[in-house]
N, C-alpha and C positions, 0 to 999 in steps of 0.2 A: 500576573499576566492578565491583559485586558481580553475580555471576551470577545472583542471585535478584532483582534489580532490574529490573522490567519496564517501570518508567516511559518509559524510552527508547523501547519499542517500541509503548506505546499509541496515540500519533497515527498511526501506520502502521497497525496493525491495524484502526482506526477508519476511515481513508481509504480502504481496501480491503476492506473487510468481511471481515477474516481471524480464524480462530480458532486459538490456539496448539495446536500438535500435538507438542510437546518442549520440553526446557531450553533456553535460550538459549546460545549458544556464542559465545565471546568471544576474539578474535584481536588482534594488535597494531593491526591496519589496519582492522577492522570488527567489527560485531556481528550474530549471526545468530540467526534463530529458526525452526524448523520448522513452519510452519503448514497451515492449510487455507483455501483459498477456495470456499465450499460444500462439495463433496464431493472436490475435486481437492487432492492434496498438492501444497504449493509450499514455497519456502525465502525467506524475509525477509531482506534483507541491507541494514544500514545502514552505511555508509562514514563512517569517522571521520579519514580523512586524506584529502589530494587526491589521492595514487596511487591510492587505491581508487575514489574518485570517479570519477577519469579510466578505470579499468577498467570501471567500470559503463557509461560511455559506449560504451566499445569492445563491451561484451556486447550492447548494444542495436544497434550496427551491424552486428555479425555476425548479427543477426537470425535466431538459432536454426540456422545452417547451419554446422555443426561445433561450436557451442557452444550450452551450456543456452539454452531459449528465455526471452527477457524476457517476462514476463506484464504488468509496468507499471514505469514508471520516474518518479522526481520529486526533483528535488536529488539528497540523498546516498541516498536509498532505491531499493530495487532487490527487485522479486519476480519469483522466478524460478522456473520447472518445477522440481521436486525429483527427485532421481536415487532410484529405487525399486529397481533392478535390485541383484541380488544379488552381482555378481561384482565383483571387486577387481583391478586393475592389479598392485598391489604383491603381494596374495598370489599372483596368477599368477607375476610374477618370481621367487618365492621358493620355486615349488613345482613346478619343472620345465617351465614355459611361458613363460620368459624372451623367448624370440624372438618367442612369438606377443604378448606384451604390448607388445614396442618395435614389431612390424609395426601393431598398434592405433593405437600412439601416433603412428606416421608418418602412419597414414591420417588420424587428424585433423588433425595439423598440414597436411596438403596441402590439406584443407578450409578450415582457417582462412587459408592463405596464399593461396587463391584469390582472384583480382580480384573485386571487387564494383561494382555500377552508380554507388553514389555515393561521395563522396569520405569519407575516414575522419575521424573525431574529431581533435582536437589530439594529435599525437605528438611523443616527443622522438627525436632520432638515438643511435642505439646507442654512437658513440663516447664521449659524456660518461659514458657508464654505466661505463666502464672507470677512472674516476678512483681509485677504491679501489685498482686493481692498480698505478697509476703511483705512488701514495703508498706502497706496501708493497715496489714495487721499489726506490725511494730508501731505504726504512728498512733493508730486509732483504736487497737484492741477490739474488743466487744463482739459484733457480728462478723467484723472482718475476721477475726481470729478464728469464731466456728465455722466460717466458711474455708479458711486456711486449712484448719484440720481435716475437714472432710476431703479437700482437693488433695491432700497428701495423702490421705488413705487411697484415693482412686488412681492417683499418679503412682504410686508405688507397686499397684498391682493391676495393671491395665488388661483389660479384657477386649475381644473383637478389634483388635488393632487396625485401622485402615488408612487409607489417604484421605485426609479430611477436606471438606470445602473451608472450613475455619471462620465462615461468616454468613452463615445460612438464616436469611430471615425472609419477610415475605416479599421484600423488592429486590430480591436477588434471584428469584425464579419467576420468569416472565413467560408470557403468552405468545409462543412462536406459532399460532395457529395449526395447520395439518401436521407440524413436528411436534405440537404437544407444549407442556411446560418445561423450560429448560433453565439451567442455572447459568449465572455470571459473576464475575469479580470474587474468584477463590483467593485465599491465602494459601502458603506454601508450608503446610503442617501436616504432620502424622500423628496418630495418637487413637484413643479408644473412640468409638462411633457415637458413645452416646453424649459425647462433648456437643457435636453439630445438633443433636435433637434437644439438647438443653436450651440451645439458643432460640428454638422456635417458640417457647414458652415465655423466655426472657425478653422477648422482642422490646426494646422501650419505646419504639414508635407507638405500641398499640396501646391506647388509652384504657382498655381493659385489662393490662396486664396484672394488675396488683388485686383486681377482681377474685375471690376466694372460690366462687363458683366456676368461674371460667377457668383458674389454675386446675382444681381438681379433675373438670371436664377434659381439659386437653391433656393432663396426664394420662388418663385413661385412653383418649383417643390415640396418642402415642405409642403408647405400650401395646395396644392391639396391632396397629398398623406397622409398627416398626419391630415388634416381636423383643421389645426390651422389657425385663424384669423392673417391676415398680420402684422398689427399694434403690436399684441403681440408678434409675433415670432421676428420682428426687434427689439423689447425692449429687449427681451432675448439676442439676438445677442448681442447688445451692452453692456449689462452688463456683458454676459460671456467673450466677448472679453476684457474688461476692466481687469476683473478677471485672464483671462489668461496671459495679459501681467503683472499685479501685480506680479504673481508667477514667470514668467522669469525675472523681475527685482530682485526677492529675489535670484536668482540664477545667477545675474550678466550677465544674457544673452539678452543685450539690443537690439541689431538687431532684434531677436525674439519678443520682447517686442513692438517695433517699427511695426513690421507688424500686431500684434494683434491690435494695436491702429489705424491702416489703416482700418480694418475690422470695428472696432466700429465706425470710422468716416462714413463708408459707411451706415452702420445702422442709424447713426444719420441723415445723409443726406436724406435716404429714408425716414425716420419719419418726417423729416421738410417738404419734400414735398407733405406728406399727410394733412400737416398744423395741427399737432399734438402739 
């Protein structure tokens, strides 16, 4: 789809009386356009695959508590309040405020994980999400097999099961000004809350992700902010880093996969130091 092709957006602009306020943004799973509804800035999002459609349902279910507020929703179309604040968690993490960025992410997750009065939309369990790690372990062995063993331990005996965000990282929690820091772009998965926190440490977009000092520091910050036992978090980091590496290998991104395996090795080393 061409970025200058507005035909996809026209029915939605007409449905919700929207005015374009920027150029379209195309991602593998959705098409977005900054818009205005009257004078109010908003973001129009059109899902182009089932995963994004289910994510839209989850955004609606969260009802603006910890996540961007849904202004309208119909089929694959979603209208969200738009983040207009100037701050960026990625910028903070790379400019001396890594700890505070992590604490903000932890607070956002705590709000998302909190119980709701109504049942959530259709979800998938976390265990099937690790299929790629099982495939990588069978194909490559080595660290992938080690990560898989840890994942199986966690998935066999889940604790603190919640509705997960599923893709929590520094660019999926945005500055909404007076409304604070709010999440966007969830997946539709349920499982142990530690999975979401592991992603904060493994974020491959952070060039500091394999720094041992940064790793140890962020483990401490998350355990304190989220009330997670350190061993459990380290196990989730090892499992998730292996899964992330497996996903990168499927896309033939070997350098990125190597980086994630380095994170897995840091977690494994920290676990070994605890004599577990």
